[in-house]
N, C-alpha and C positions, 0 to 999 in steps of 0.2 A: 504494500500500500504506500502510496506517495505521501510525502509530508504535507503537501498542499490540500490533498483530498481529505486528510484527517481533520484539518482545521475547518473545512467546509462542512464536514459531517458533524463536528462538535458545535459549530455555529448554528446549524439547523436544529440540533437537539436542544440547545439553550433557548433558541427562539420558540420552539414548540413548548417547552416547559414554561416559559414566561406567558405565552398565550393561554395555556391551560390554567395556570395560576390566576390570571386575570379573570377568566370566566368563572372559576370556582369562588373567587372572592366577591365578585359582583352579584352573583345569584340572579334572581329575576327582577330585582329592583324593589320588591315589596318586603316590608319588615314584618315578622311574625308569621303565624300560620295563616294560610288562605281561608277566607270566610266564604262559604258557599252562598249563593243567591237563594234565599228561602221565601222570596216574595210570592211564589206560586203556591206555597203551602200555607200562607197566612190568611186570616179572615178579619172582617171588621163588622161593626154594628151600624145599622141603618134604621131610620124611622122608629126609634124607641119611643114608647109611650107607657103611661101608667095611669090607672084609675083607682080611686078609693070608694068603697061602698059605705053605706051609712053605719054599718057595724065595724068598720075599720079594716076590712080585708082588702088587700091590694092585688090588682091584676096587672101583669106586665106583658107587653107585646112588643115585637120588633122583627127585624130581618137580619140575617147574617149575609154579608157580601163576601165574595172571594171563595176560598176553599172551605165551605161550610161543613163538608164531610170530615174535616180535621178538628172540629169542635169536640173536645172531650167532655167538658162540663162548664157550667156558669156558676159564678158566685155572686149572689145579690148582697150588696152592702147597703144598709140603711142607717140613717141617723134621725131620731125624732127631733122635730122642731118645736120649740116652745111658742110663745106668743108672737115673736117677731123673728124673721129670718135674716140673719146677718150674712150678706153675700160675700164679704171679705174674710169671714171666719174660716178656719181650716175645716176640712171634712173629717169628722171623727166617727167612723162607723161603730155603732153600738150593738148591731146585730149583723150576722152573716149567715147565709143559707146557701148550701150547694145544691145545684140541680143538674143531674146527669143529662147529657144531650138526648138520649133515647126517650126521656120522659117529657121533653118540652116541645118537640116538633109539632107544629099545627098543620103541616101538609106532608105529602109523600116526597116532595122534592128537597126537603131539608133546608129551606131558606127562611120560612116564617116560623116563629116560635111564640109560645104563650105559656104562662104559668101563674099560679095564684099563691100568695103568701099572706099569712096572718101574723102580724108583728106581736111580739111579747109585751112591748111597751106601747100602750095606747097613746096616740097623739093626734092633733088636728092636721098635721102635715109631716112629711118626711123628705129629707134629702136622700138621694139614692144614686147608685151607679152599679154597673155590671162589670165583672172581670171574667173574661173568657180564657180558658186554658186549652192550649193546643195539644193534640195527641203526640206531637213530636216534642220531646223535652228540650231540644236546642232552640226552639222558637219561643220568643218571649210572649208573655200574656198580653191580651188585648183588653184595654180598659176604656170604658165609655166616659163621656162627659158626665159631670154631676148634674142631676135634674131634681125637680121638686114635684111631689104629688101631694094633694091635700083635699079634704072635704070642702073646705070653705076657702075664700080668698085669703091669701097669706100676705101680711104686711112685710115689705122687703126694705131692709136698711143696707147701705153699702153700695158698691158699684159693680161688683162681679160675683159670680157664684163660686 
């Protein structure tokens, strides 16, 4: 082997090692583990409503948008409201009730739901929200906006719910 060809061979080997090292150190440009797109497995709440009967029983209705088949269960969180509703006050649920998805569907398509709840603490009005749990543990819970249901008109203080 000639002396000149040995230097060419060694130079190419060094160049190859440098290029492999650069690719290994740069990675794909992302830091941390890749996060899969789970938007096709998520769901949301639409057209939520609640009514209160004279005896204080609450009826809840609504629709699930998106992947409704992935709803495992709902949690109803309610807070009794005293004489005045403070819209700026934090939501502090005093009661929670779990409803399995197989028990709440109002149609065969799995989009509309309805359920009835009798609160343990009687009040003229309640603040409430729903929390939906997905069947896939890696997908976060879906939480509805806080809403109000009452028998009578509720006086509202503050600027937002």
